[in-house]
N, C-alpha and C positions, 0 to 999 in steps of 0.2 A: 504494500499500499504507500510506504514512504516513497519507494523508488518511483511509482507511479505518479505520485503527487509532485515530486521533483522533475520528472519528465514533463508533467503538464505546465510546470512553472518556468520553463526555459525561455519563452518569450518575455515574461516579466523580467527575469534575471538579466537576459540581453539588453532590455530596454534600459535598466538601471545602469548597466556597465557602458552603454553607448552614451547616456546622460553624462556620467562622469568623465568619459573619454573626451567629450567635446568640451566640457567645462575645464578639464585640466589642461587639455592641449591648447585651447585658443583663449582662454581667460586667465587660468592660474599661472601657467607656464610664462607667458610674456610678462605679467605683472612680477613674478619672482625674478626674472632676468633683469628687469629695471630695478627692483628692490636691492639686489645684490650691488648694483652701481653705488648705492647710498653709503656704503660702508668701505668704498675704494677710493683712492686719489683719482683726480680727473686725468684722463688720458694726456701724455705730454708734460705731466709735472715731474715725472722721475726719467732719469735717462734710460736709454735702450727700451723705452716703451714699458718699462716696469710699473706696477701699480701695487700700493701697500694699503693696509687697513688703516682707517682713520674715522674718528667721530667728528671731524670738522663740519662736514655737510649737516649733521643734526644741529650743531651749535648755531650754525648760520640760519638753520630753518626756524630756530626757536627764537629769533630776534623779534623785538615789539612790532615791527612793521607787518610781519607774517602773521603774528597773533591778531593784530587789528584786521588784516585781511580776511582771517577765518571768522571772526565775529561779523564783519560786514557782509560777508558771503551768507553767512547762516540767517542775517536779518533779511537780506535780499530775497533768499528763497522763500523764508516764511511769508513775507509781504507779497511776493509774486504769486505764491501758492493761493493765499487768500483772495487776491484779485481775480484771478483765472477761475477760481471756483465760484466766486460770486457771479461772474459774467457767464460762463459757461453753464453753470447750474440753472441760472436764471432763464438762459435762452432753451435750455434742454426741457425745463418745466413748462414754459410758455408754449413752445411749439408742440410738445407732446400732449398738453391739456386741452387746448382750444384750437378748433378748425375755424379758420376765417378766410377771406378772400386773399390770395396771394401767399398762403402758408407754404406752400411747396418751394416757392422762390425764397422765402425767408429762410427755410431749412438750408437750402443750397448755399445762400449767403453766409450762413453761420459756419459753413466750411471753408469760407475763403482764405482765413489764416493759413490753411494748409498750403495753398497755392503760392504762398509767399515765402521763398527761401529766407533764412536768417539774414545773410549778408545783403540781399536786395531789400528785405523789409527794413532793416536798421537804416540804411542810407535813404530810403523812401520817407520815413518818418522824419529823419533829420533834415532833409531837404524841404520837406513840405512845412515843417514847424519852426525852422531857425529864423532868425531875424529878417533875413531877405526871402523867406519861403512863401508860397502861395498863400497859405491860410493867414498869416499875420498880415500880409498885404491886403487881403479881401477886407479882414476885420478893421484895418485902419482906414482904408479908402472908403468904405461903406458905412462903418459906424463910428469911425473916429477912436476905436479901441486899440490899444498897444498891447501886444501879446506876443511872446515867442518862447519856444522851449529848445534851447541849443545846447546847454549843459546841465548836469545835475542828475540827482537819482530820480526825480520825477520822469524824465525821459526813459530811464531804464524800466521803471514800473510800468509806464505806458506801453512800451514795446512788449515786455513779458506778458502783461496782463492781457493784451490783444493776442499775441502770438499763441500763448498756451492755453488760452481759455477753450480751444478746440479739443484738447484732451478730455477735458471734463464734459464738454458737449457729446463727443462721440461716445465716450463710455457711459454716461448716464442715459442717452438716448437709446444705446443698446440694452442697458439694463431695465429701462422703463418699458421698452418693447417686450421684455420677458417676464414682466410681473404677472403675478396670478390674480386676475380679477376676482376670482370667487372669494378670496380672502377679504377683500375690501367689502363685498356683499355681506360676507357672513359678520364682519365686525359692525357694520352699520345696522344690520338686523338685530344685533345683541345690545343695541343702544349706544355704541361708541359714537363720540363727537367727531367732526371732520379732523379736528386737531390731534385727537387721540388716534384716529386711523393712520394719520400721517406719521406721528412719531413712533406708534408701537406696531404698525403693520408695513407702511411703505418704506420708512427709512432703514429697518433693517435688512429689507430685501435690496435696497440700494447702496447699502454700506460696502460691498466689495468694489463696486464701481467708484465710489467716493475715494476710498482708501487707495485704489489703483491710480486715479487722477491725481491725488494729493502726492503719492510717491514719484510718479513720473514728473510732475511740474516741479517738485522741490529739488529732485536730481537734476533735471534739466536747468534750472536757474543756477543751481551751484556750478555746473560746468559751462554756462553761458559765457561767451567771450566777446562777441561783436558788439552787443549793446553797451556793457560796461566800457570797452574801448572806445567808442565814440562819445558817450556822454560823461564818464567819469574816470577818463584816462589817467588823471593825476592822482587818483584815490588808491588805497590799498585794497584790493580785491584778489581772491585767491587766483584765479584764472590769468589775471594780469601779472600778478607776481610770479606765476609759473613761467609765462612767456619771458618776463624780464630775466629771470634766473638762466633760462635757456639762451636767450641772446647774450648774456654775460659769461657764457661758458660755466655755468654752475649747475650742471646737469643734475648732481646729486642732490642739492637743495631743491631743484624743481621736483625731482621724484618724490622727496619727503612731503612737499607741500600737496602732491597728489595723494599721498597716503592720508594726510589730514581730510582732504575732501572725501576719499574713500570711507574713512572712519566716521565721519559725520553722517554719511548715508546709510553705513552700517548701523548705526544706532537707531536711525529713524526706521530702517527696515525691521530691525529687532522689536522695536516698541510697536510698529504696526502689525507685525506677525503675531505677537503677544496678546494684543487686543483683540484682533480678528479671532484668534483661536478660543478666546474666552467667551466670546459673544457671538459665536458662529450662528448663522440662521440659514436654514433650507427653504426652498419653496417647491412644492411638489407639481406646479405648474399644471394643475388640472382644470383650470379655466383660462379662458381667453384674457390676454392684456387689455387693461382699459383703453378704449378708444379715445381720440381727441373728441371733445365735445362740440357740436356744432353750434355757433353763435347764432341765435335766431333774431335777437333784437337789432334793428338796422344801425342805430347810434352805435352800439357795442361793437358790430362788424367794422364800421368805419374807423372807430377809434382803435381797435386791435390792427386793422390793416394799415392804418397810418403810423402806428408804433412799429409794426414790422418793417414797413418801407423805411422809416427813419434809421432804425437799427441796422438794417441792410446797406443803407447808403453809407453810413459811418464805417461799417466793416469793409466796404468797398473802396473807401477813400484813398488807401495807399496804391491799390491797383490802378484806379482812376488816374492817380497823378503819375504813376509809372508810364501809363499809356499815353498821357498827355505829353510827357517830356520825350517819349520816342518819337513824336512828330515835329518836335522843335528843331529849327535849323541851328546847327552848333555855332555858339558865338553870338547869338542875338537876343537872349533872354537874360537881362540884368536887373534893371530896376523897375521895370513894367510890371503891372498887376497880372496880366496874362501875356503869353507868348505873343510878339509882333509878327512872326512869320512861321509858317508850318511847311513841312517837306516830308517826302517819303524816301528821301535819300539815306536815311539812317537804315532803312531796311533794305533798300537797294544794294548798299555796301556789304551788308551781311550776306545777301544772297548771291553776290558777285563773287564771293570767296569760294574757290573750287571744293574746299573741304569743310564748309559751313555746317553741314549735318553731322560731321564726325563727332564733335563733342556730345550731340544729343544721342547719337547711338551708343557711345561709350556709357553715358549716364543711364541709358534704357537698360542696356546689357547687364551692367553692374548691380543696379537697383533692382532688376527683375530677379537675377540670381540670389541676391541677399534676401528679397521678400520670400522667395520660395523657401529658403533655407530657415529663416525665422518662423515662417509658418509651420514647418515640419517639426522644428526644435521647440518651438513655443508650445505646440499640442502635447508633444512628448513630455517636456518638463512640467507643464501644468498639470497633466493628467497624473503623473507620478507623485507630484507633491501634494495634490488635492485628494486622491483616492488610495495611495499606498503608504505604508510605514516601513522604512528601511533605514539602515545606518547611513547617517550622513544627510538625511532629508532637510534638516534645517540649514546646513551648509549649502546644499545644492539650491534652496530657495534664495538664499543670500547672493550666492555667486551668480545667478541668472539675472539679478538685478544691478549687480555691481558696474557692468559697462556704462550704464546710464549715468553713474556718478562721475565719470571720467571724461575730461575734455576730448574732443577729437584729436587734438595734437598728441596727447599722451597715448592714445590708442595707436596712432599712426607710428609713433617712436617705438612703442611696445613691439609692434609688428616688425619694423626694421630691425631691431635689436635681436628678437627671437628667432626670426626667419630670414636672417641674412644669408643664409646658405641652404641648400635643399636638404630636407629632412623628412621623417616619416609623416610630420604633420602637414607638409607641402606636397605629400606623395611623390617625393624625389624630385620635385621640380623647383626651379627658381622663380619665385613670385615677383621680385622687384622688376618694375618696368611693364608689367602685364595688367590686363583688366581684372584678373584674378585677385591680385592684392587689394584693389579698390572693392571689390565684391566682399571679401574677407573682411575688410575694415568695417563696411556697411553692416554686414551680418552681425559681427560682434557688438557693433554700436547699438543695433536696433533690436537685439534678441529681447530686451526688458518689454518692447511694446507688444509684441505678439504674446509673450509669456504672461504679463500682467493682464492684459484684457481677457485671455482665454481662463486664466486662473479666477478671475472675478466671476466669469460666467459659471465655472464649474463650482466655485463656493456657494453660489446663489441656487444651484441646482440640487434637488434631492437625490442622494445616492440610492434610495431605495427603488427608484425607477429603473436603475441599471439591475439591481438584485432581483427586481420582478422579471425583467427580460430574461436573465440567466436562469431563474427558477422555471421559466416557461420552455426552456430548453435552447435558448439562443447561447452560442458561443461568445467568448470574451471579444473575439474580433468582429463578429456581428453585431454585439451590443454596443460596441464603440462606434461602428460605422452606422448603425439603424436607429440609435437611441441617443448616445451621448453627443456626437459630432452635429446632428442636426440641430440639438438644442442649444449646443454653445457656439453655432455657427456665426451669429452676429458679432459675438465678441471675438472669435478668431479672425473673422474677415476684417473687422475694424481695426485690430492690432496690425494685421498684415498690410492693410491699406495706409495705415500711418507709417509704417515702415518703409513702404515703397516711395510713397510721395515725399517723405522726409528725406530718403537716401538720394532722391533725384536733385535735391538742392544742398546736399552735404559739401561743405567747403573746406572747414578746418582741418580735417583729416586728408582730404583729397589733395590739397596744395602740397603735402609732404611726400605724398605717395605716387604722384603721376609723372609721366615723361611726355615728351611732345606727342607721341603716338596714341597716349592714353589720356588726353586731357579731357575731363569732364566738363559739362556744361557750366557749372558753378564757378570753375576756375577760369573758363574762357569769359565770364561775365567780369570776373575780377581783373582780367587782363584789359578788358575794354573800359573799365573804369578809370584806369590810367590814362586812357586816351580820350576820354570824355564821356560824361554821364549820358549824353544823348543815345550814342551807340549802344552803351551798356543797357540802357532802359529798353531799347528796341529787342535786345537778345532776351531781356529778362521777360518781355512780354511772350516770347516764344516759349520759355520755360514755364510760365504760367499756364499757357494754352496747353503744353503737354501735360502738366500736372492736372489740370482741369479735366481734360479727357480721361485721365486715369480714375479721377474722382466719379466722373459720369458712369463709366464702366463698373467701377466698384459698387456704386450705389445701386445699380441694376442687380449686381450679386448679392448685396446685402438683402434686397426686397425679396429675392428668392432663395436665400440661404437659411432662413430661420425655419422653425418648426411651423407646421400649419395647424391652425386651430381646428 
């Protein structure tokens, strides 16, 4: 009997082994390779290329400026998480509860931050809101109001709140779509008030999505570089101090600062995991999810439609500004409120280049490969962590989220250090200078997106449904394919979508890993920024259209990917 049980468990054992093999080879090993450098002297300090043990990097890392940077990054992450939760949660609740004219357009507009890559988005906000930007000019010329947002923490909070709200919106929308409507009816029939139904019935079912969104946004804010660099470049922030240390040949100190960032995220992950484990809630999904309530009163319909249109316009403002500047003739728009001359030359110059499509193809290939990888690995890791008990389960849950706590720069350096030569982890191939190293960097960076969103769906799903299927004779594989995956499909597809569209605009790690033949579209935009913002804006429009096409395709998949009521 024991031998038969072991034979039946071989897929489970193989899955656990594969999980730790991937985590160990592509996350732990690169991090340990860099960690070892923190105890060695810098290359070139000793003759003949020798290196010796030292504590000097740790003494440098603990200086007051770095401790201030740690505190500033923690505050930045907390405030950014609160702002993103407020905006994304409000939009998810509004669009999921009420049905009004233009609602589908408003839902699409809520996804617009996804189509704005970080590099492009930060520059759009800065150029739009600085002293000579379009909005300050309009406010002064039309209303006599002086306003500008050129430097300071408010700019960082604005960019983060706008950009990261989409994580909460997607996760909460998927979670609301999976709510069990019968539990609401039962609670109301038993005399519970609307407030009590929300706090005691709805909120526990939404908690995994809220926790997942909070973790992603907190860790994303900790690792954010572009917005702090533009708005608070003179301040001490962890990501800025890491780059300064690298630029001044203090790689050991930079690696230790990355450890500070990782440790902060580790504490958050541990606290969130302990809280969710103590207050775990399952939904049997026996009834249909509550549908948006159709607004009948005409004044209310008009008010909601106007509110949705206003929110959508504000969310589209950076995109509209980029599109406007892409048609501006270079060197003509300085002090005027609106551009004095428009042209298609910026687009013509891009299309005249013989290889103008190569960066787009490189980004598509690398992002698609990474998205497929994170979908498969995210499903595997989330299912094992949520449904199985095995040695190292807590460590696996933390390691699956750790890449999100590291800046793209650090992940790129980890890959260059660990995979400089062919090895078993590269299947005997040399990755440097290939699209494969970009895909691997994106895969590692965005594992947490698919993993966390899938885990949130699994934690909200009642495991008794799987047990019932197996008791009726279904095999584990059939139960996974016919019961589990259809029920968690919205969460899995949402995470995969986030990974794909975010990888399309990934810049920080790409700029360290590309060569001329593998230049992705984000690096091409950066290259054009140095020649003039108008051409970069034109190329940015192409990138946004590419991401928008991916979103439309994924939205159709999300509509058909969930369980049918």
